[in-house]
C-alpha positions in Angstrom: 39.3 99.2 13.0 37.0 96.2 13.5 38.6 95.5 16.8 37.8 99.0 18.0 34.2 98.6 16.8 33.9 95.3 18.6 35.3 96.7 21.8 33.0 99.7 21.5 30.0 97.4 21.0 30.9 95.3 24.0 31.3 98.4 26.2 28.0 99.8 25.0 26.2 96.5 25.7 27.8 96.2 29.1 26.8 99.8 29.9 23.2 99.0 28.9 23.2 95.9 31.0 24.3 97.8 34.1 21.8 100.5 33.5 18.9 97.9 33.2 20.0 96.2 36.4 19.9 99.6 38.2 16.5 100.4 36.6 14.9 97.0 37.2 13.8 97.8 40.9 12.0 100.9 39.7 10.4 99.0 36.8 9.2 96.3 39.3 7.8 98.9 41.7 5.8 100.5 38.9 4.6 97.1 37.6 3.6 96.0 41.1 1.6 99.2 41.6 -0.9 98.0 39.0 -1.4 94.6 40.6 -3.9 93.4 43.1 -2.5 92.4 46.5 -3.0 88.7 45.7 -0.9 89.1 42.5 1.8 91.2 44.2 2.5 88.9 47.1 3.3 85.5 45.4 6.2 83.1 45.7 6.5 83.1 41.9 6.6 86.7 40.5 3.8 87.4 38.1 4.7 89.2 34.9 1.2 88.8 33.3 -1.8 90.0 35.2 -4.9 92.1 34.8 -3.8 95.8 35.5 -5.9 97.8 37.9 -5.8 101.3 39.3 -7.4 100.2 42.6 -4.1 100.7 44.5 -3.7 104.3 43.4 -7.3 105.0 44.5 -6.5 103.3 47.8 -3.5 105.6 48.3 -5.6 108.7 48.1 -8.4 107.2 50.2 -5.8 106.8 53.0 -5.3 110.6 53.0 -2.1 111.0 51.1 -2.8 114.7 50.2 -1.6 116.4 53.4 1.7 114.3 53.3 2.4 115.4 49.7 1.5 119.0 50.5 3.9 119.0 53.5 6.7 117.5 51.4 6.1 120.1 48.7 6.1 123.1 51.0 9.2 121.8 52.9 11.1 121.1 49.7 10.3 124.3 47.9 10.7 126.7 50.8 13.9 125.1 52.1 15.4 125.1 48.6 14.6 128.7 48.1 16.2 129.5 51.5 19.3 127.4 50.6 19.7 129.3 47.3 19.3 132.7 49.0 22.1 131.8 51.4 24.3 129.7 49.2 24.7 132.0 46.2 26.1 135.0 48.1 28.3 132.7 50.2 29.6 130.9 47.1 30.2 134.3 45.4 32.3 135.4 48.3 34.3 132.2 48.3 34.9 132.2 44.6 34.9 135.7 43.1 36.1 137.4 46.3 38.2 134.8 48.1 40.2 135.6 51.2 43.1 133.8 52.9 40.9 131.5 55.0 38.7 130.5 52.1 39.8 126.8 52.3 39.2 126.7 56.0 35.7 128.1 55.5 35.0 125.5 52.8 36.3 122.7 55.0 34.0 123.9 57.9 31.0 123.8 55.6 31.7 120.3 54.4 32.7 119.1 57.9 29.1 119.7 59.0 28.1 116.8 56.7 30.4 114.4 58.6 28.3 114.3 61.7 25.7 111.5 61.7 22.2 112.9 62.0 21.4 110.3 64.7 24.0 112.0 66.9 22.1 115.3 67.0 18.5 114.1 67.0 18.2 114.1 70.8 19.3 117.7 71.4 17.2 118.8 68.4 14.2 117.0 69.8 14.7 118.7 73.2 15.2 122.1 71.7 12.1 121.7 69.5 10.1 120.6 72.5 11.3 123.6 74.6 10.2 126.1 72.0 6.9 124.3 71.4 7.9 123.5 67.8 7.5 119.7 67.7 5.3 118.5 64.8 5.8 121.9 63.1 6.7 122.1 59.4 9.0 125.1 60.0 11.3 122.9 62.1 11.8 120.6 59.1 12.3 123.6 56.8 15.1 125.0 59.0 16.7 121.6 59.4 16.5 120.9 55.6 18.0 124.3 54.9 20.9 123.6 57.2 21.3 120.1 55.8 21.5 121.2 52.2 23.4 124.4 52.6 27.0 123.0 52.7 26.5 121.0 49.5 24.9 124.0 47.8 27.7 126.3 48.7 30.3 123.9 47.3 28.3 123.3 44.1 27.6 127.0 43.5 31.3 127.9 44.2 32.4 125.5 41.4 29.9 126.9 39.0 30.9 130.5 39.8 34.5 129.7 39.3 33.7 128.8 35.7 32.9 132.5 34.9 35.9 134.0 33.1 37.5 136.9 35.1 37.7 138.9 31.8 33.9 139.0 31.7 33.7 140.5 35.2 36.4 142.9 34.4 34.7 144.1 31.3 31.4 144.6 33.2 33.4 146.6 35.8 35.0 148.8 33.1 31.6 149.5 31.6 30.6 150.9 35.0 28.2 148.1 36.0 27.4 147.9 39.7 27.6 144.5 41.5 23.9 144.1 41.3 23.9 144.8 37.6 26.8 142.5 37.0 25.0 139.7 38.8 21.7 140.2 37.1 22.9 140.9 33.6 26.2 138.8 33.4 26.6 136.2 36.1 23.1 134.9 36.7 22.5 133.9 33.0 25.8 132.1 32.9 25.3 130.1 36.1 21.6 129.5 35.7 22.2 125.8 34.8 24.3 125.5 37.9 21.5 127.0 40.0 19.0 124.6 38.5 21.2 121.7 39.2 21.8 122.8 42.8 18.1 123.4 43.3 17.1 120.0 41.9 19.6 118.2 44.1 18.3 120.0 47.2 14.7 119.2 46.3 15.7 115.5 45.9 17.5 115.4 49.3 14.6 117.1 51.0 11.8 115.1 49.4 13.5 111.8 50.3 14.5 112.8 53.9 13.0 110.5 56.5 14.9 110.6 59.8 14.1 114.1 60.9 10.5 113.8 59.6 9.7 110.6 61.5 11.3 111.8 64.8 10.1 115.4 64.9 6.6 115.2 63.4 3.5 113.3 64.4 0.1 114.1 62.9 0.2 117.8 61.8 3.3 117.9 59.5 4.5 114.5 58.5 6.0 114.1 55.0 5.7 111.5 52.2 8.5 109.2 53.5 6.6 109.0 56.8 3.4 108.2 54.9 5.1 105.3 53.1 6.0 103.7 56.5 2.3 103.4 57.2 2.0 100.5 54.8 4.1 98.4 57.1 1.6 97.0 59.6 1.4 94.2 62.1 -0.5 92.3 59.5 2.4 92.5 57.0 3.3 94.6 54.0 0.7 95.8 51.5 3.1 95.4 48.6 0.8 96.7 45.9 -0.4 99.8 47.7 3.1 100.5 48.9 4.4 100.3 45.3 1.6 102.6 44.2 2.4 105.1 46.9 6.1 104.9 46.2 5.4 105.5 42.5 3.4 108.6 43.2 6.0 109.8 45.6 8.7 109.4 42.9 6.7 111.3 40.2 7.3 114.9 41.4 11.1 114.5 41.4 11.1 112.6 38.1 9.0 115.3 36.5 11.2 118.1 37.9 14.3 116.3 36.6 12.8 115.7 33.2 11.8 119.4 32.9 15.2 120.6 34.0 17.3 117.9 32.3 19.1 120.2 29.9 20.0 122.7 32.7 20.9 119.8 35.0 23.3 118.1 32.6 24.9 121.4 31.6 25.1 122.5 35.3 26.7 119.3 36.5 29.2 119.3 33.7 30.1 122.9 34.5 30.8 122.0 38.1 32.8 119.0 37.2 35.4 120.9 35.2 37.3 122.2 38.2 
């Protein structure tokens, strides 16, 4: 018994150590955000300093608002479009599968195997031809296409968790497909929808390659804004850390609000 307790304690301690190692860069970023530039850029890292909010004020003085607004609109709209497309597709592939279901699923996931750098030139040319460069809707369409395959796979795994007996009972009671979805299926897969939506938001919020190549001054997003702190004079470590901290907050807050649904949804999808 004591041996098992010792092994359990060692495992727990090792797990906490690994977790702290992964969390340390985030901790150091937040800590640096409250420093002056002279304290942030030193050969010997400073743990004790006089905290200041000057860097956060500097972030807003540099016009961060439009970048955050563009990222918010692109993330929310593209995620809604992904869910509107992924849920019916996942329903068809899980509740009403056909012979070629596996081929369709492979096609969806195979689109993620192509490196984005391989398609940026034709996308840039097409966007230029239709006068859509530096347009937020181009990013929304691309983000929707980028997240759709993963969303379909996730939602399919969640929908497969619904017992067939429940759907048969709803059919026997005379419920239409719309009534079955609203009254029976939607409440059961709500955690899965929340998990899928949050992952799509995270991927969209952090996307950099399309944003930096297809936008200029009218619709750049937060990752493009962060690059602006890399100048010919060097890196502004404190301001960059403050901007990165602010950029991380929306996703962290969304994850904290939806943590119960996220954990339940991910565990549902992991069963099969």
